[in-house]
N, C-alpha and C positions, 0 to 999 in steps of 0.2 A: 505494501501498500504508498502509495507517494509521501511521505512527511507534508505537514502544513503548513502553509506560511504561516495562520492566524496563530498558532499556536506561540510562533517570536516575533510577535510584532509588537506584543508592548514594548518588549525590550530592545527592540531595534529603533521604537520609538525616542525610550528616553534616553538612547545614546545619542540620537538627532536631533533631541531635543535640548540634550546637554554639549553640544556642539557646537548647534546654533547659537546657544546664551553664553556662548563663549564669542561671540562675534561683538567687538565695537557697536556703541548706537543703542538705541531705545529703540528702535523699530527692529531688531534682532533679537533681543530680551522679550519684548511682549512675542515675537512671534515663538519663539522658544519657550515661553509658557503657555500659549495657548496650545501648540504641541503638549507638551505634556499631558493639559488638563486634560486635551480631547480625552486620551487614553487611558487613560485612570477613570473615565463614564464610555468607554465604547464597550458597546455587544461583542462576546463573539458569532465565531463564524467571518470565511472570506474566500471569495476563489481565489483560486492560484494562480488565473490568467493578472495581469495587470487592469486587473477592476479597477472602481473607485467605490467607497463606503464615505460612511458620513465621517466627515474630517476637520482639521481646523486651517481657516479663514488662509488661502493664496496672500503670502507676502513677499517683500519684495529686496533679493536679497541684495546688502549693502556695497557699495563701488569697492570699500577694502579685499571683497572675496579676488582670491585667483581664479579667473577659470582653467576650466583643465578639463581633455580627454584625457581619459586613462591610453593608461602603454596599451598596444597591440598584441596578444598575447599566441601570434600564430605561429614563432617561435622562442625557443627559451635562453634569453638572455646569455648564457654558455655559450651558444652560436657564434660564429662571427657573422659578424655586421651585424650585427644588434646593438650595438654601441649608441648613446646618442648623439646628434651633431654638438657643437661648440656651442651651441644658445642654451642644450637641452632640451631641444625640441621633442616633443616625442607625438609627433601627429604622422607620424611616414611612416609605414609597415619600411621594417629592417632591411635589406637586400645583401648578401652577400655582394653586390659588386657599388658603388658608390652611389653609381648612379644607372636602379634598376635599366633593363633595356641595351645596353652601352655594350657593342662587345668584347668579350676580353682580348685586353692586348696582349703577347709573350711576353714573357720576365728575361729582362735581360744578364746572361749570364755576369760574373761578376769575371773582372780579368784575372785575376789568375788561375783562372776554369773556364778561362776561353782556350785555351792554349790544351787545355787536357780533356779532348777529343773525345777518349774512352771512358771518364771518367762516370762514377756513381749516377751522377747529374743528367737525367735527359734532355736535349734540346728543347725550346719551349712552344716551338713552330711540331715537334715529334704528336702525331694521332693517333693512339692505336685504332686502326679498320674494324669501320660495321658490321657486323658479322647481316649477311644478309634475311637469316631466318630469324630474327630476333621477335619478340612479337612485343610491343608497346606494354611496359609495365604501368600494372595495377596500385591505384593507391591503399595503402593500411586500411581498417576496415576502422570505419569514425573518421580516417582522418580528410578525411573530399570535405572543401568546400563549399557550402551551402548558398551562405548567403557571406554578407557586408550590410554590417548597420553603422552607419559611420566607422571608427576604427575598428570595432570590434568584430574579429570573422567569427564568426558561425560554422563549426562544424560538423558532419551528420553526427556522431557521436554525443552534440548535444542536446540534438534531436530526439532521437533510439534513446530516450529513460529505461531506466531499468522496470519501467514496467513492462514498456514495448519488447521489449529486447526479453524476455519473458513471456510473453506469449508469441515474441516469433523463435525462439526454440522450442513451441508442443507445437505449433501448424509449418514449420519448415523440413521436418526431415522425410529426405526422398525428395525432397525437390530438383531441380539442377544449378545448379548457381549461379547463371541468370535470372532465371523466377525469383528467385530469397533476393539476389542483387532489386531488381525493382518492384516484388514489394518494403524494402528497403524503403526503397527512393516512392513511394507513394504513400506511405506512415509521413518520412520528409512533407512534405508535399502539404499534408491532415497539417499539421498540425507548427507547420513555419510562421502562415503568418500569424499566428499571437504568439511567434516566441519574437517576432518583430516588433511589433506592435513592448513589450517589454524591455527590448533591448534599445525603443528609440528612449524610453523614461527613460531608464539605468543611464547613455550617456548623457537625456539632458542632467540629471544630477550632478551627477560628476563632472558636468561642463562647471560648476558654481558651491561643491563640497572642495576645502582643501585637502591637497592630493594627502598629507600627511597624516590627516585625519582619518582617512578609510582604513587601513589598516589597524587602527584601534576599534575601529564598528566593525570591521568583518570579525575579526578575535573573538569577541561577546558574540555577533551572531553564531560563531561558529559551535565554541564555548553551548550555546546550550543548545543545537542543534548533536552535539553526539552528544546531546546527557535525556536528552526529551524527545524524539526523531529517530537516529539510528536505531538504537532499540525495536522500538517497531518493525524496522526494515527492515531487520537484524531475524525477530522475530517473525512478520510473515513470507520472507524467501527459506525457511524450513533450517537456517543456518545454524551454528551455537557457539560463535562469535564474531567480532566484527571483524579479524583477520577472516573468519573463512566465508564472510560476505563479502568482503573486497576482492579475496580471489574470483570465485564467482563473477562478479563484477568484470572482473580482468580477462579473464573464458571468457565476456558476451562481447569483450573489442567494448566494455566499460570502466570509470575506477572515480572509487570514491572522494577522491580530488576535487574530483570535476562536480559528481554532485555535488558538493556542499559549495562550490564556486560557483554554481548556475544556484543554488537556493537562494545565500545571498543575494543575489544579482536579485533573482527575484523577488526576493523582500523589498531590499533597496527601493527598489522598483515600483512596489505597491504603495509603500511610503510617500513617499514624493508625488504620486500619482493624487493621495491626499491633501497634497498641502498644494496642490496645486487644479485641480476639482475641487471647488468649493458647493455644496448641494446641502449645507445644513441647513439651509435655511427653510422656514414656514410653508409647505402651498396655502394660499388665498384659496379662502372657504368662497372665492365669487367664481374665482378658479374651478372648482370641484363641482358649485353649483353647473355652474357652464356646459363642463362636461359630462353632467347628469342628463341635462338638458338637451344637450345635444348625442346620446348614444342612449335616449328609452327602448328602442329597441331591445338593446345589449339584457337590456335588467326585467323584460316583463319574460312571465314564464307559463308553459300550460296546466292543466287541470292533471292531477295523478297522484295515486293510489297503492296503495296498499294490500290484496287479497289472499282470501283460499278457492280451490276450484274444485269438485267431487268429476271424473267425468265414468264415460261407460260409453266403449266405443262398437259401434252398428256393424261393422264386417264382418266379424264374427258370432253372429249374433240374429237372432231378428230386432228387430225395431221396437216391438209391447215390449223382448224377456229383457231389451235393453232400459224399457222404459223401466220398467219394475224392478230390474234389482239399483236404478240407478235413486228410486224413489224410498226404496226400505235405509237405505245407506242417509239418503236425507230426513227417514224418520227418527233415524239409529239417532243422530245429533242433536234432533229435534227434544228426543225423551232423555239428554244430560251427557250424551257418552262425545267424549274429548273428536271434535274434528279432524285434531292430527292424526289420534290411532285411528280412526274409521277412513281419511284417506288411505293411509300408509299400509292398512288392511288387507281394500278393493276400488280404490282409484284405480285405471288407467289412465291417469295425467301424466302428464312428457313431469313435473314434480312432487309426482308423488309418495316416494322416499325423503322427501323434507317434509312429510306432512301438509301434500296440496297446496303449499306455500307460494304465494309468488311477492317478491318484490318490488319495489315501485316500479310504479309503469304508467308513462303520460300519457293520457289520455291522444287515440288516434293510433298507437303506435302496436296494438294488435291485430293479429293473420284476421281474428275472431269479430265480428263484428258485432254478433250479438251479445258477446265476450264484454266486448268494447263497452256497449251503451248498457250492460247488466251495472258493470261496474263503475258506472257515472251516473248514472241517473237511482241505484239502490239507497235508504239511506244506508246509513253505516251499522256493521255489527247481526242484522236481518239480510234470514237464505233468500233468493230468487227460489224462482217457481222453473221448473223444470227447464235447461235453452235450448231449441233442438238446433242443429248441426245436418247434414248426409251422412256426416260420415260418424258425426258424435252425438253425445248429447252432455250436460254440463250441467249443475248446481253451483252457482256462488257466493262468498262470501265475504264482505267488507271490511276489512280490517279499519281502515285508516286512510284519509284522501284529504285534500287540499286544491283547493280549487281555484282554478284559474288569475290570473295577479301579476302585477311588479313587484319586483324588490324596492320598496322604501329605499330612500336617499338617505334619512336615519342610518340603514344600515348596509348600505353601498356605499357611504365615506370612508372606512378602513381603506378600499380596495382600491377606492379612487385615487387616493390619498398616495398609494404604494404605487399607482399606476405613472400617474400625475410625474413622481420623481423619479422614476426609473427611466420617466420620457426626459428629464432635465440634466438627469444623469449619462447621459448615452450621447443629450445633445453638447453637453461640454468638455466628453471626455474624445467624442469625433472631434471638438474644434479643439483642441490642447493636441492631439497628434494630429491632423491637420498644418499645425504651426512645426511642430518639429521633425514633419518629412519638409517642411519645407528650405529648411535649413541644414538637413540632415542624409543625404547623399546615403538611398540602403539599391544595393544591387541583388538578386536573388540567380542559384542555377534554373529558377525556372520560367523569366521570364518571355515574356510574346510577345510577336510582333519584329518593330524594324529594329538595328542594333543599334544599342546607343541609346535605348531608351528602358529607364528600372521601374520592375515595376516596386513595387512598395504594397504595404499591406493593410490598405485598403482597395488593392485589388486581388480578393486573391484567387492564386492560379487555376482556373479549372480541370480535371479528369477526375477518370472514379479514382476512388481511395479506398484504400482495402477498412472491411470491418476492422480493425485494432480496436483496442481497449483505449483507449485517455493517454496521451501520453505528453500531456501537457503537462500534468505534474507531478515532481521528483523526489 
């Protein structure tokens, strides 16, 4: 079971509040105070995606904060070419070449080596002949780049979560390699839009939060993750320890370090979203009344009833015999026997085994018109006369009935408030993400259309997605 971001939200909120409280100026202190108050009173529960919930009002960051874009994670720092530029710029992905795309220049030999043609160093111009039958290498499992969001690289391993990998392990035995590859790609296509939205918000947060404070926040969240969520994940996987669970993840092309990292990024994105999308304002009463008046048909309901039924079929006996059998059952009920007992013993109706009881039935929904008319005209609690149809005879008794009507506004207003709040939340969320897309470049491997046209999470690629379990959580 993927860990819940909601469980760590209070801890992350307190860390962010402490961070912003250290910012000089009245605005920073007031902002931190509002964040702390928000999470002292919040209700439990949240989605795993970057969805907004009631949160603190949006505050304006002070100008003395240094904008920051996190360093790209496409290669370890120990690799050649991973050093930062002279100005400390980390906005460009590292490369082995000083200028990516330039041809590799041959290395000139030293003077003392130039005379030693037979020395151990091969000339720079020498190259091993390429094999004619060599096949193009496949990328390592999980290492395929699926998208870029600003400076962040999204690998296949970021999208194929432990839940998705467990499902793949169950359904792929016996499949051809190309079929497995296509199934993995379909899962990535399905979950990528939500992942891109989360990264857009994460990048926006990292532009404002000072870089030196991020490790402190991440450490606190990781400690809580290891204490609260990891044991649940180990238990759900059937492993006996965290070490066994990590070995299982690595066997499937995933790692606990990556799961922990992605969990932190999503948690930070959720908290930042709550600060940027303010939906904690009351819905005006007039707006709820206007919505109710504009959707009256949605609050109309038909008459409905619960009833009991005794049935005798005519096909295997004469109509007179069926009549006599049903009349005898009706007389037993009138003399005090339980309707349900009589139905279980002798009725031939579809609900005889459950005592002839029918649950709430809307007027006009029954195939039998005579039964439908009877249950909406008979007094509640009275047995009907014998109702005749070509193939069967019936006796019914209405247990409870509700006449047609309309849900009054006083009963509907709670649902209307939730509906309007959800519409406002979605509207503000869409506006915020649209602004992020305008200033954050997004590329995915599922691009459609002309070359150079970037696809964002707002236009999810079409295509048949595999019926896989939700892989959005970690």
